[in-house]
Each structure stands twice: as C-alpha cells, then as structure tokens.
C-alpha positions as CSV (number, residue, x, y, z in Angstrom):
1,X,-25.3,-3.8,1.0
2,X,-24.9,-1.7,4.1
3,X,-22.0,-2.1,6.6
4,X,-22.2,-4.2,9.7
5,X,-22.7,-3.0,13.2
6,X,-22.1,0.5,14.6
7,X,-18.9,-0.7,16.2
8,X,-17.4,-1.1,12.7
9,X,-18.3,2.4,11.5
10,X,-15.6,4.9,10.7
11,X,-16.2,8.4,12.0
12,X,-16.2,10.0,8.5
13,X,-18.7,7.6,7.1
14,X,-21.2,7.8,10.0
15,X,-23.3,10.6,8.5
16,X,-23.9,8.4,5.4
17,X,-24.7,5.4,7.5
18,X,-27.2,7.3,9.6
19,X,-29.1,8.4,6.6
20,X,-29.1,4.9,5.2
21,X,-30.5,3.6,8.4
22,X,-33.4,6.0,8.1
23,X,-34.0,4.7,4.5
24,X,-34.1,1.1,5.9
25,X,-36.6,2.1,8.5
26,X,-38.8,3.7,5.9
27,X,-38.6,0.6,3.8
28,X,-39.7,-1.6,6.7
29,X,-42.6,0.8,7.3
30,X,-43.5,0.7,3.6
31,X,-43.4,-3.1,3.6
32,X,-45.7,-3.2,6.6
33,X,-43.0,-4.9,8.8
34,X,-42.8,-2.1,11.2
35,X,-45.0,0.8,12.3
36,X,-44.2,4.5,12.7
37,X,-42.7,5.5,16.0
38,X,-45.2,7.3,18.3
39,X,-45.0,10.9,19.0
40,X,-43.1,11.9,15.9
41,X,-44.4,15.1,14.2
42,X,-44.9,15.2,10.5
43,X,-42.6,17.3,8.4
44,X,-42.5,18.6,4.9
45,X,-40.2,17.1,2.3
46,X,-36.5,17.4,3.0
47,X,-34.8,20.5,1.6
48,X,-32.9,20.4,-1.6
49,X,-29.4,21.8,-2.4
50,X,-26.1,21.0,-0.9
51,X,-26.0,18.0,1.4
52,X,-24.5,18.4,4.9
53,X,-24.2,15.8,7.6
54,X,-26.8,17.8,9.7
55,X,-29.3,16.9,7.0
56,X,-29.4,13.4,8.3
57,X,-31.3,14.2,11.5
58,X,-34.6,15.0,9.9
59,X,-37.5,13.2,11.6
60,X,-39.8,10.7,9.8
61,X,-43.3,11.7,8.9
62,X,-45.9,10.5,11.4
63,X,-48.3,9.2,8.8
64,X,-47.9,8.7,5.1
65,X,-49.5,6.5,2.5
66,X,-47.5,4.1,0.3
67,X,-46.9,6.7,-2.5
68,X,-45.7,9.3,0.0
69,X,-43.3,6.8,1.5
70,X,-41.9,5.8,-1.9
71,X,-41.3,9.4,-2.8
72,X,-39.6,10.0,0.6
73,X,-37.4,7.0,0.2
74,X,-36.4,8.1,-3.4
75,X,-35.4,11.5,-2.1
76,X,-33.4,10.2,0.8
77,X,-31.6,7.7,-1.5
78,X,-30.6,10.6,-3.7
79,X,-29.4,12.6,-0.8
80,X,-27.4,9.6,0.6
81,X,-25.7,9.0,-2.8
82,X,-24.7,12.7,-3.0
83,X,-23.4,12.8,0.5
84,X,-21.5,9.6,0.0
85,X,-19.8,11.0,-3.1
86,X,-18.9,14.2,-1.2
87,X,-17.3,12.3,1.6
88,X,-15.4,9.6,-0.3
89,X,-14.1,11.9,-3.1
90,X,-12.2,14.0,-0.6
91,X,-10.6,11.5,1.8
92,X,-7.3,12.2,3.5
93,X,-4.5,9.7,3.4
94,X,-5.2,8.8,7.0
95,X,-8.8,8.1,6.3
96,X,-7.8,5.8,3.4
97,X,-5.5,4.0,5.8
98,X,-8.5,3.4,8.1
99,X,-10.6,2.2,5.1
100,X,-7.8,-0.3,4.1
101,X,-8.1,-1.8,7.5
102,X,-11.9,-1.9,7.7
103,X,-12.9,-5.2,9.4
104,X,-15.7,-5.7,6.9
105,X,-13.4,-5.3,3.9
106,X,-13.2,-8.5,1.6
107,X,-10.1,-10.6,2.4
108,X,-8.2,-12.9,0.1
109,X,-10.6,-15.9,0.4
110,X,-13.6,-13.6,-0.2
111,X,-12.1,-12.7,-3.6
112,X,-11.1,-16.3,-4.3
113,X,-14.7,-17.4,-3.8
114,X,-16.0,-14.7,-6.2
115,X,-13.4,-14.3,-8.8
116,X,-12.1,-17.9,-9.3
117,X,-13.6,-21.3,-9.5
118,X,-12.4,-24.8,-8.5
119,X,-10.1,-23.5,-5.8
120,X,-8.0,-26.2,-4.2
121,X,-6.0,-25.0,-1.2
122,X,-2.4,-26.4,-0.7
123,X,-0.7,-26.5,2.7
124,X,2.7,-26.6,4.3
125,X,6.3,-25.6,3.5
126,X,7.5,-29.3,3.7
127,X,10.0,-28.2,6.3
128,X,8.3,-27.0,9.5
129,X,4.6,-26.2,9.4
130,X,1.6,-24.7,7.6
131,X,1.1,-21.0,8.1
132,X,-2.5,-19.9,8.2
133,X,-1.6,-16.3,7.4
134,X,-0.8,-17.3,3.8
135,X,-3.4,-19.1,1.8
136,X,-2.4,-20.7,-1.5
137,X,-3.7,-23.1,-4.1
138,X,-4.6,-23.8,-7.7
139,X,-7.8,-22.5,-9.2
140,X,-9.5,-21.7,-12.5
141,X,-9.6,-18.1,-13.8
142,X,-12.0,-18.3,-16.7
143,X,-10.8,-21.3,-18.6
144,X,-7.2,-21.1,-17.4
145,X,-5.5,-22.6,-14.4
146,X,-3.7,-20.2,-12.1
147,X,-1.8,-20.3,-8.8
148,X,-3.1,-18.0,-6.1
149,X,-1.2,-16.8,-3.1
150,X,-2.5,-14.3,-0.5
151,X,-2.4,-13.0,3.0
152,X,-5.5,-13.9,5.0
153,X,-6.9,-12.1,8.0
154,X,-9.6,-13.3,10.3
155,X,-13.1,-12.0,11.1
156,X,-13.4,-13.3,14.6
157,X,-10.9,-13.4,17.5
158,X,-10.5,-17.2,17.1
159,X,-9.9,-16.9,13.3
160,X,-7.5,-14.0,13.8
161,X,-5.4,-16.1,16.2
162,X,-5.3,-18.9,13.6
163,X,-4.4,-16.4,10.8
164,X,-2.1,-14.4,13.0
165,X,-3.8,-11.2,11.9
166,X,-2.4,-11.7,8.4
167,X,1.2,-11.5,9.5
168,X,3.1,-14.4,8.0
169,X,5.9,-16.4,9.6
170,X,8.9,-17.9,7.7
171,X,7.0,-21.1,7.0
172,X,4.3,-19.0,5.2
173,X,6.8,-17.5,2.8
174,X,8.5,-20.8,2.3
175,X,5.1,-22.3,1.4
176,X,4.6,-19.5,-1.1
177,X,8.0,-20.2,-2.7
178,X,7.3,-24.0,-2.9
179,X,4.0,-23.3,-4.7
180,X,5.7,-20.7,-7.0
181,X,8.1,-23.4,-8.1
182,X,5.2,-25.7,-8.7
183,X,3.4,-23.0,-10.8
184,X,6.6,-22.4,-12.8
185,X,7.0,-26.2,-13.5
186,X,3.5,-26.4,-14.9
187,X,3.5,-23.0,-16.6
188,X,0.7,-21.5,-14.4
189,X,0.3,-17.7,-14.1
190,X,0.7,-16.6,-10.5
191,X,-1.7,-14.1,-8.8
192,X,-0.9,-12.7,-5.3
193,X,-3.3,-10.9,-3.0
194,X,-1.5,-8.7,-0.6
195,X,-3.1,-7.7,2.7
196,X,-0.9,-7.6,5.7
197,X,0.4,-5.0,8.3
198,X,3.8,-6.7,7.9
199,X,5.7,-9.9,8.4
200,X,5.4,-11.4,12.0
201,X,8.2,-9.9,14.1
202,X,8.0,-12.4,17.0
203,X,11.0,-14.2,18.4
204,X,10.0,-17.6,17.1
205,X,9.8,-16.1,13.5
206,X,13.2,-14.6,13.9
207,X,14.6,-17.9,15.2
208,X,13.4,-19.7,12.1
209,X,14.9,-17.1,9.7
210,X,12.2,-14.5,8.9
211,X,14.6,-12.1,7.1
212,X,16.1,-14.9,5.1
213,X,12.7,-16.3,4.1
214,X,11.7,-12.8,2.8
215,X,15.0,-12.3,1.0
216,X,14.8,-15.7,-0.7
217,X,11.2,-15.0,-1.7
218,X,12.2,-11.7,-3.3
219,X,15.0,-13.4,-5.2
220,X,12.9,-16.3,-6.3
221,X,10.0,-14.1,-7.6
222,X,12.5,-12.0,-9.6
223,X,13.5,-15.0,-11.7
224,X,10.1,-16.6,-12.2
225,X,9.5,-17.6,-15.9
226,X,5.7,-17.3,-15.7
227,X,3.4,-14.2,-15.6
228,X,3.0,-12.7,-12.1
229,X,0.3,-10.2,-11.1
230,X,0.2,-8.8,-7.5
231,X,-2.8,-7.0,-6.1
232,X,-2.8,-5.0,-2.9
233,X,-6.4,-5.5,-1.6
234,X,-6.0,-3.9,1.8
235,X,-2.9,-3.1,3.8
236,X,0.5,-3.5,2.0
237,X,2.9,-3.3,4.9
238,X,6.7,-3.5,4.7
239,X,8.7,-6.5,3.6
240,X,5.9,-8.8,4.5
241,X,3.9,-7.4,1.6
242,X,6.8,-7.1,-0.8
243,X,7.8,-10.7,-0.2
244,X,4.9,-11.8,-2.5
245,X,4.8,-8.5,-4.5
246,X,7.7,-8.9,-7.0
247,X,5.5,-9.1,-10.0
248,X,5.3,-8.1,-13.7
249,X,2.2,-6.0,-12.8
250,X,1.4,-4.5,-9.4
251,X,-2.2,-3.3,-8.9
252,X,-3.9,-1.6,-6.0
253,X,-7.5,-1.4,-5.0
254,X,-8.6,2.2,-4.8
255,X,-8.7,2.4,-1.0
256,X,-5.7,0.2,-0.2
257,X,-2.3,1.3,1.0
258,X,1.3,0.2,0.3
259,X,4.2,1.4,2.3
260,X,7.6,0.4,3.8
261,X,6.2,1.1,7.3
262,X,2.9,1.7,9.0
263,X,2.0,5.4,9.8
264,X,1.9,4.6,13.6
265,X,5.4,3.0,13.5
266,X,6.8,5.8,11.4
267,X,5.3,8.3,13.8
268,X,6.8,6.5,16.8
269,X,10.3,6.5,15.2
270,X,10.3,10.0,13.8
271,X,8.3,11.9,16.4
272,X,8.6,9.6,19.4
273,X,4.8,9.6,19.6
274,X,2.3,7.4,17.6
275,X,-0.4,10.1,17.8
276,X,1.3,11.8,14.8
277,X,0.2,8.9,12.6
278,X,-1.9,11.2,10.4
279,X,1.0,13.4,9.7
280,X,3.2,10.4,9.0
281,X,0.6,9.0,6.5
282,X,0.8,12.2,4.5
283,X,4.6,12.1,4.4
284,X,4.7,8.4,3.4
285,X,2.6,8.9,0.2
286,X,1.1,5.4,0.6
287,X,-2.2,5.6,-1.3
288,X,-2.9,4.2,-4.7
289,X,-2.9,7.6,-6.6
290,X,0.4,8.6,-4.9
291,X,2.1,5.4,-5.8
292,X,0.8,5.4,-9.4
293,X,2.3,8.8,-9.9
294,X,5.6,7.6,-8.6
295,X,5.6,4.5,-10.8
296,X,5.5,2.0,-8.0
297,X,2.2,0.5,-9.2
298,X,0.8,-0.1,-12.6
299,X,-2.9,0.2,-12.2
300,X,-5.7,1.2,-9.7
301,X,-8.7,-1.0,-9.4
302,X,-11.7,1.2,-8.6
303,X,-13.8,0.2,-5.6
304,X,-17.6,0.7,-5.1
305,X,-18.4,4.1,-3.7
306,X,-17.9,3.9,0.0
307,X,-15.3,1.2,-0.2
308,X,-15.0,-2.5,-1.1
309,X,-16.6,-3.5,2.3
310,X,-19.9,-2.0,1.1
311,X,-20.3,-4.3,-1.9
312,X,-18.1,-7.4,-2.1
313,X,-19.7,-8.6,-5.3
314,X,-19.0,-5.4,-7.2
315,X,-15.4,-5.1,-5.8
316,X,-14.8,-8.7,-7.0
317,X,-16.2,-8.0,-10.4
318,X,-13.9,-5.0,-10.9
319,X,-10.9,-7.0,-9.8
320,X,-11.8,-9.8,-12.2
321,X,-11.9,-7.3,-15.1
322,X,-8.5,-5.9,-14.1
323,X,-6.9,-9.3,-13.8
324,X,-8.3,-10.4,-17.2
325,X,-6.8,-7.4,-18.9
326,X,-3.3,-7.6,-17.4
327,X,-3.0,-11.4,-17.7
328,X,-4.0,-11.1,-21.4
329,X,-1.2,-8.6,-21.9
330,X,1.4,-10.7,-20.2
331,X,0.4,-13.8,-22.1
332,X,2.0,-12.3,-25.2
333,X,5.5,-12.5,-23.6
334,X,7.7,-15.6,-23.5
335,X,9.6,-16.8,-20.4
336,X,12.8,-14.7,-21.1
337,X,10.7,-11.6,-21.9
338,X,8.7,-12.0,-18.6
339,X,11.8,-12.1,-16.4
340,X,13.3,-9.2,-18.4
341,X,10.0,-7.2,-18.0
342,X,10.0,-7.8,-14.3
343,X,13.7,-6.8,-14.0
344,X,13.2,-3.6,-15.9
345,X,10.0,-2.7,-14.0
346,X,11.8,-2.8,-10.6
347,X,15.1,-1.2,-11.8
348,X,13.3,1.9,-12.9
349,X,11.6,2.5,-9.5
350,X,12.5,5.6,-7.6
351,X,11.8,9.3,-8.3
352,X,13.9,12.3,-7.5
353,X,13.7,16.0,-8.1
354,X,16.7,18.1,-9.1
355,X,16.8,21.2,-7.1
356,X,18.3,24.6,-8.0
357,X,21.0,24.0,-5.3
358,X,22.5,21.4,-7.6
359,X,23.4,24.1,-10.2
360,X,25.2,26.0,-7.4
361,X,27.1,22.9,-6.4
362,X,28.2,22.4,-10.0
363,X,29.4,26.0,-10.3
364,X,31.4,25.7,-7.0
365,X,33.1,22.5,-8.3
366,X,34.1,24.1,-11.7
367,X,37.9,24.3,-12.6
368,X,39.7,27.3,-11.0
369,X,40.2,30.5,-13.1
370,X,43.5,31.1,-14.9
371,X,44.6,33.7,-12.3
372,X,44.1,31.5,-9.3
373,X,47.0,31.7,-6.9
374,X,47.0,28.1,-5.6
375,X,44.9,25.0,-5.5
376,X,41.3,26.2,-6.1
377,X,42.7,29.8,-6.3
378,X,43.6,30.0,-2.6
379,X,47.1,30.6,-1.2
380,X,48.1,28.7,1.9
381,X,47.8,30.8,5.1
382,X,50.9,32.9,5.9
383,X,53.4,31.0,8.0
384,X,51.8,27.6,7.2
385,X,54.8,26.3,5.3
386,X,57.2,27.6,8.0
387,X,55.1,25.9,10.6
388,X,55.2,22.6,8.7
389,X,59.0,22.9,8.4
390,X,59.4,23.4,12.2
391,X,57.0,20.7,13.2
392,X,59.4,17.8,12.5
393,X,58.1,14.3,11.9
394,X,54.3,14.1,11.2
395,X,52.0,12.0,13.3
396,X,53.0,8.4,13.2
397,X,56.7,9.2,13.0
398,X,56.9,9.4,9.2
399,X,58.9,12.3,7.7
400,X,57.9,13.9,4.4
401,X,59.9,12.9,1.4
402,X,63.2,14.6,1.0
403,X,62.9,17.9,-0.7
404,X,59.1,18.0,-0.4
405,X,59.0,21.0,2.0
406,X,61.5,22.9,-0.2
407,X,59.4,22.2,-3.2
408,X,56.3,23.6,-1.4
409,X,58.2,26.7,-0.3
410,X,59.4,27.3,-3.9
411,X,55.9,27.0,-5.3
412,X,54.3,29.2,-2.7
413,X,52.3,31.9,-4.4
414,X,52.6,30.3,-7.9
415,X,49.6,29.1,-9.8
416,X,49.2,25.4,-10.2
C-alpha cells in the first residue's frame, strides 16, 4: 500500500516513493493498461551495489516483452526495499516527529475497526457536551469485553473542525472519566489510544476547567481497580496525552512521540524562535527508544517499514499482538495488585546521573580538621568583633543578648 498524494510526502521518504511510482508504471505497462511513453531510450539493467537516491531517476526501457518487464519490476522492488531500509533505519528525532504527524497515519478509529469487534461508541460527559476529540466505547477484544478511549483526529478540514485536531476540551476528559468508572464497575480492562498535540488551550476550555479536568483524570486513573494499557499511536503531547495515559503498561508505536511539550513550542520558549525545533527535538528525547531507555514506557510496537501510514493492516496486527500479550500478563493481578503496580510504575520514573562534581561537594561539606581556628576552620576577619561592638543595636532595633559580644571576643581565635 503506497502513500497518498504527493502533497502528503515527507522530504526524506520522497526518493523511495519516486522509485515505487516507477514500479507502478511498469506494472500498468505489463498489465496492458498503459503504454510506454514515446521518445524514451532503452537502457540496460539498473546497476547493482549500494542504493542512492540518484538511482531513482533511471528511465524506463522503450520496448520490452513481458518477461523483461517482470525482471525489471523485480529488480526495482529489491532496490526500493533496500533504499527504504536505509532511509528508515537512520531517522533523526525530528524526522520521527514528522512521521508521527503524517496525515495518512492510522488514527484511533482506524485501529478500533481493525483490532476490535462490536464497537459501540458512547457519548457525552453528562454535564456539558460531547467532545469529538475523544472517542470512547465498549468493544470486543478477542472474546473479552474492553473499554476503549482515544484521541481522534480528522482527515478532512470538516472532520478536523469536528474533532478539534485531536485536542480535547474538559468535557472530553470528563467523558473519559465517566466511562472509566463504568468500566471499573463492570470489571472491563481499559485501553487508551493516545494521539494529540495537547489539550485544547482555548479560552472556553479554560473557563470550563481544563486544568482541573486533566488533574482529576490523572487522579482517577491512578486508583482504577481494572487493568489499564495506554498506547501512543501518533503524537503524545503534554498533559493532554498524560490525562489518559496513567496506565499499568504504556506502549508506543515505533514512530510515535511522547513529550511534555512540542519541539516547536520548546524552541519558541528556549530560543525565542520556532525554527530551532529540530534541535529541541533532540534535547527532548521524545522517541520510543529514548523513552524506553529512560523507563517511561514499557514496550515498543514495531511499525511496517516506512511507517504505519504505509500499511494500516499490518500496523493493526502488530498492535493486536502487543495488546494481547500485555493484557494477558495483567489478568494475573487482582484489584489491589493492579493499583499497587500502577503506583510503583510511576513512582520509579525519573533518571539522573551522578557527576564527579558531587564528590567534590561532599568533600567540601566534610567536618573541619582538628586544628581549625574557627567555624569551618576560618577565623573572623580582623576587627570584625570590634566593629560589631561599636555598631550598637542591630537592624530592627534588637540588641544582642547580654554578654554575647564578650563571649565572642573571648572565643576569638579558639577552635570550636
């Protein structure tokens, strides 16, 4: 399955897509749907060896029989696969950020359709409204019933307006909490699919208590007595992502991101210029391998080569396998063990490195040697006590206790 239109191509994947378009053209020719372009000179077979983006501009043979076309297609497919592996096995963090936002990437409902069955969507927070940025409902996962919660983005402009680009308002998080309570009441495992640039920061959301809704969701998820598995399927941005991410197991798709802030916002704050987003992405350590090393996530779900947007079915199959494995492990725990497991998981987050400077600080704070002349081994400067005697009342009009100055004078030069 090849990506959609050229407008959706990323710069670093364009050489692969150009080569794949040539393969598609040859397939049409071989099927008799199209005919060779006029005026194209014949060429020998493409060279072997290392694959470079420049290899993709070789022209098509002017005339070839069916067997020649089949051999040409097979060679180009092999070259395309090798080039794709070279490109996607050396992605920078900024390129992974771009992949996580790819408009053809599968969204929450795409996974719901492929991984679960009998999905029934539930709406509303029973207080204000229904939020289209959060989709939720009960479904079957294999033979078990589960509760699904997820951020949903749109494909078209109209759908993005309805879904608010995946940025939830307070009513979205309150809907999620309502359905978490429902799942807990009936003993249903909860699966959350995270894909948002962040919670909606608009005035109307703030007026309805956006921060409180996120805080309450964090608190509520921490105490759930059913298994909870969270999966970052695209962008995992800020508190809007964490609000449905307090889980027993946190997974990330291979080319997803999870961070307290977007690289552009981080760059604007730190460097006063959003153009340093690539540098900020490196500093944030927001990719799945980074976060697994830091212990923030528990598992990485591998994506198809080239990203989940290139093969929705395979991406869904791999997610299904990961969910099956982790839910089976959590099914062994009772309610008290589940809450304790979740508590311990988040309490151990955080990594630090002890530098050599710390040993210097410890030495400097050691007790003074026996021959020290005063506190810390340092005598008061000459005349300091006399100056204190002559200064009279200290600031605020309070005199030192009677005999204090005389005591200081008497102890001058003696070790304490």
